[in-house]
PATORZA-137177 format. One record per residue (C-alpha): residue in one letter; y, z, x negated. Coordinates in pm, whole numbers, padded with zeros to 5 digits, always signed. Layout:
PATORZA-137177
aYZX ...
END
This chain:
PATORZA-137177
m+00002-00001+00001 l+00234+00058-00296 g+00163-00299-00394 f+00260-00435-00054 a+00573-00216-00072 g+00700-00438-00350 w+00637-00220-00655 y+00442-00494-00834 w+00733-00739-00829 g+00956-00507-01032 t+01272-00645-00886 e+01380-00312-00741 c+01213-00068-00976 l+01087-00198-01306 e+00985+00151-01413 c+00765+00182-01100 r+00597-00147-01181 n+00527-00045-01538 f+00392+00291-01424 m+00147+00116-01188 f+00038-00128-01458 y-00036+00146-01712 v-00223+00374-01473 p-00574+00255-01384 m-00625+00260-01007 n-00940+00047-00972 h-01234+00261-01080 t-01543+00059-00985 l-01713+00172-01309 l-01688+00529-01182 m-01751+00465-00813 g-02120+00370-00854 p-02227+00678-01058 v-02025+00912-00829 i-02200+00772-00514 f-02542+00795-00681 m-02489+01158-00791 y-02350+01243-00452 i-02658+01110-00270 r-02889+01302-00505 s-02699+01626-00461 l-02712+01590-00079 l-03083+01522-00051 n-03217+01736-00331 p-03109+02105-00320 q-03221+02165-00680 f-03029+01874-00826 k-02832+01983-01132 f-02587+01770-01328 t-02724+01748-01681 k-02599+01614-02012 l-02805+01296-01960 d-02621+01232-01631 w-02296+01207-01825 w-02413+00874-01970 h-02372+00716-01628 f-01994+00782-01659 v-01946+00658-02016 p-01827+00305-01921 g-01571+00435-01669 i-01450+00709-01905 a-01422+00451-02191 y-01202+00228-01973 i-00973+00522-01895 i-00946+00608-02267 w-00862+00245-02344 t-00580+00244-02085 i-00441+00564-02246 i-00449+00390-02586 v-00262+00094-02438 a-00003+00315-02276 v+00062+00520-02588 t+00082+00207-02812 d+00312+00002-02585 l+00528+00270-02421 l+00557+00541-02688 v+00494+00378-03029 l+00605+00011-03016 k+00817+00041-02699 k+00727-00315-02601 y+00435-00506-02444 y+00173-00552-02712 l-00177-00458-02595 m-00079-00557-02240 d+00107-00872-02143 g+00332-00706-01884 q+00255-00969-01623 n-00099-00901-01499 d-00256-00575-01388 p-00552-00504-01627 d-00748-00363-01333 f-00769-00717-01193 d-00894-00882-01514 t-01200-01096-01437 w-01420-00926-01697 y-01338-00580-01561 q-01383-00681-01199 a-01717-00852-01275 i-01859-00561-01477 g-01730-00305-01229 f-01882-00468-00922 f-02211-00536-01098 s-02223-00166-01185 l-02139-00073-00826 l-02414-00296-00690 i-02673-00143-00926 y-02581+00211-00824 l-02570+00128-00454 v-02923-00015-00479 l-03037+00294-00667 s-02880+00520-00402 l-03040+00323-00120 r-03379+00339-00294 y-03334+00715-00340 y-03263+00757+00034 l-03553+00537+00140 m-03793+00727-00084 y-03660+01050+00054 r-03733+00921+00407 a-04086+00833+00289 f-04121+01181+00141 i-04022+01379+00448 v-04279+01214+00680 q-04552+01303+00433 e-04432+01659+00373 l-04253+01787+00688 s-04360+01818+01047 f-03992+01814+01152 a-03890+01500+00965 d-03673+01366+01244 t-03430+01656+01214 v-03374+01603+00836 q-03349+01223+00823 f-02972+01258+00767 k-02888+00921+00916 w-02527+00967+00812 v-02635+00912+00453 r-02774+00573+00557 n-02452+00492+00740 f-02246+00601+00443 l-02442+00359+00216 i-02407+00078+00471 a-02029+00134+00465 c-02030+00120+00085 f-02233-00205+00091 l-01990-00348+00348 y-01698-00272+00112 f-01890-00429-00176 f-01983-00752+00000 s-01637-00795+00156 t-01491-00781-00197 v-01748-01027-00330 l-01682-01261-00038 l-01308-01256-00112 d-01377-01345-00479 i-01625-01624-00385 l-01366-01780-00151 r-01116-01787-00434 l-01369-01932-00680 v-01449-02222-00447 g-01081-02312-00420 v-00971-02141-00102 n-00604-02053-00145 i-00575-01686-00059 g-00236-01548-00145 y-00147-01188-00204 q-00020-01127+00143 d-00311-01321+00296 t-00551-01042+00192 w-00407-00792+00440 w-00730-00816+00642 y-00931-00712+00337 y-00716-00400+00285 l-00732-00323+00658 l-01116-00333+00642 f-01100-00126+00325 a-00892+00139+00510 f-01126+00148+00810 i-01436+00185+00592 f-01301+00475+00392 y-01144+00654+00684 y-01489+00628+00851 i-01654+00775+00538 a-01406+01059+00513 i-01405+01156+00880 t-01780+01130+00945 g-01851+01294+00611 y-01665+01605+00721 a-01830+01586+01063 n-02189+01590+00933 s-02328+01887+00747 i-02644+01857+00537 e-02853+02163+00455 q-03159+02041+00272 k-03401+02301+00140 k-03704+02094+00036 t-03706+01982-00324 f-03861+01655-00438 e-03867+01420-00736 l-03864+01041-00752 d-04007+00791-00994 f-03773+00494-01004 l-03983+00295-01247 r-04288+00264-01025 y-04341+00218-00658 q-04485+00562-00584 m-04444+00826-00321 p-04220+01116-00424 a-04373+01418-00589 l-04426+01721-00373 i-04269+02029-00533 g-04387+02380-00474 g-04719+02526-00360 g-05073+02440-00456 s-05213+02366-00798 g-05324+02065-00996 p-05137+01730-01018 d-04807+01709-00831 m-04751+01336-00820 l-04924+01126-00560 q-05112+00852-00743 a-05148+00490-00638 e-05406+00409-00374 d-05654+00270-00624 a-05646+00578-00850 a-05913+00848-00844 f-05833+01171-00666 e-05985+01516-00653 v-06073+01729-00359 v-06076+02096-00441 s-06334+02292-00241 d-06296+02653-00118 t-06521+02785-00391 a-06358+02925-00704 d-06426+02641-00946 a-06606+02368-00757 t-06433+02027-00753 v-06567+01717-00586 a-06440+01398-00749 q-06408+01101-00517 s-06288+00750-00595 a-06017+00592-00375 d-06259+00375-00184 s-06502+00658-00114 i-06529+00848+00214 i-06342+01178+00238 p-06596+01468+00238 p-06644+01561+00608 e-06608+01931+00541 w-06247+01874+00447 t-06176+01677+00759 k-06328+01963+00959 k-06117+02219+00773 v-05796+02035+00855 d-05901+01988+01217 h-05992+02355+01250 a-05651+02462+01120 m-05475+02245+01373 q-05703+02260+01680 i-05833+02616+01661 e-05568+02799+01462 k-05292+02580+01615 m-05077+02580+01305 y-04878+02293+01458 r-04699+02549+01669 n-04499+02650+01366 p-04178+02444+01408 e-04116+02449+01030 l-04470+02367+00923 t-04484+02170+00595 l-04764+01997+00410 t-04733+02261+00140 d-04778+02539+00400 l-05094+02380+00532 a-05224+02311+00179 n-05169+02674+00081 h-05347+02787+00395 l-05647+02569+00313 g-05643+02652-00060 t-05575+02302-00190 n-05302+02090-00338 p-05032+01922-00119 s-05086+01580-00275 i-05462+01603-00217 l-05416+01719+00142 s-05177+01432+00201 k-05445+01183+00092 i-05703+01354+00318 i-05474+01324+00621 n-05364+00968+00542 r-05716+00836+00485 s-05913+01044+00734 f-05674+01024+01025 g-05469+00715+00943 k-05141+00899+00984 n-04870+01055+00779 f-04832+01433+00801 n-04537+01421+01040 d-04715+01200+01295 y-05043+01392+01250 v-04882+01727+01346 n-04653+01589+01616 e-04945+01425+01794 f-05106+01768+01837 r-04778+01900+01975 v-04754+01612+02223 l-05115+01666+02336 e-05045+02032+02400 v-04734+01958+02601 k-04930+01703+02810 a-05202+01959+02878 q-04949+02222+02972 l-04761+01985+03203 a-05085+01909+03386 d-05154+02278+03447 p-05018+02388+03793 a-04968+02740+03650 n-04685+02599+03435 a-04495+02430+03718 h-04218+02687+03695 l-04158+02616+03322 t-03920+02358+03186 i-04045+02063+02985 m-03832+02164+02681 g-03965+02522+02704 l-04316+02385+02670 a-04204+02156+02392 y-04054+02437+02193 d-04372+02645+02246 a-04577+02358+02107 g-04372+02351+01785 f-04097+02098+01848 n-03755+02210+01728 s-03527+01962+01900 k-03510+01762+02224 a-03449+01435+02044 t-03756+01481+01819 f-03971+01575+02118 n-03861+01270+02325 r-03921+01029+02038 a-04267+01174+01959 f-04374+01183+02322 k-04271+00823+02379 k-04442+00716+02058 f-04779+00875+02134 t-04795+00828+02513 g-04560+00545+02589 d-04429+00739+02884 n-04162+00986+02982 p-04278+01348+02985 k-04155+01383+03343 t-04436+01151+03456 y-04690+01415+03351 q-04511+01706+03515 i-04674+01860+03825 k-04417+01946+04089 
END
């Protein structure tokens, strides 16, 4: 907006123009790392900024140091334009724009991958995955991608010869303003309180590691890797290859915990909780559920909850109880999660099963 106010022309205030030229205002080399660290800190409660993380900011910091050198040399030492031509804003140099937006694209992709792997993690580890999807994080990344591609589109139009003057880009700045007002307002409107820790392997397409509880290997291996099933005896371990059948006693153990002990009624049940109860490792239990029942942990538990609600709705003795009351008793912790799960597993509205 200072640019549109005429500062860049220098006809009214040459000092203002010089000030803007010497102060870097376009920090695309810093935007990407900031977004990536922000996403990690939101979704992983044990994220800590380490010395290695500083390397992500080296290019952006180096550019700021260079602009300081330019300002000191031209303004204080030589008192004339030397390292800068005085005509063009260095922030809009082609090399800087290209490197900056390439960096931003890389970090946006990494951030999106981090979020998608987080989504894959929670359905394998949590029975209440719907309530911690944090869709605002997804919307935030979509807004960032929209900003990125609108900028790239503007540059492409100029490269192919479309004459877009300085004042003709008002629509771009208007979109820019809407995007970042949206990010700011909705960011304050959405709180994120994540308690489950996880790790990601960006170099290989693997499920996230499950942190906490159990013993043995923490990382879920690829489907063709061998896995171990730890029995309830002190030191007995049954090794099974990936294409072998899961030992039936383990399927029975899991079924007993859910059908007889009704552990699904715990609204905050996690894979780690169930693994600790059965005396095994979360990653092993996840494989047992995935391969024996053909479901992720979230769907496996919620199907039991839906079946209980259906049974309770069909019982005339419960006619005086509300549907949500029964849903909460069955382990659901929100109306939205219950409605989605019920629709998914029955294809119907819960009211159709209610006896009046």
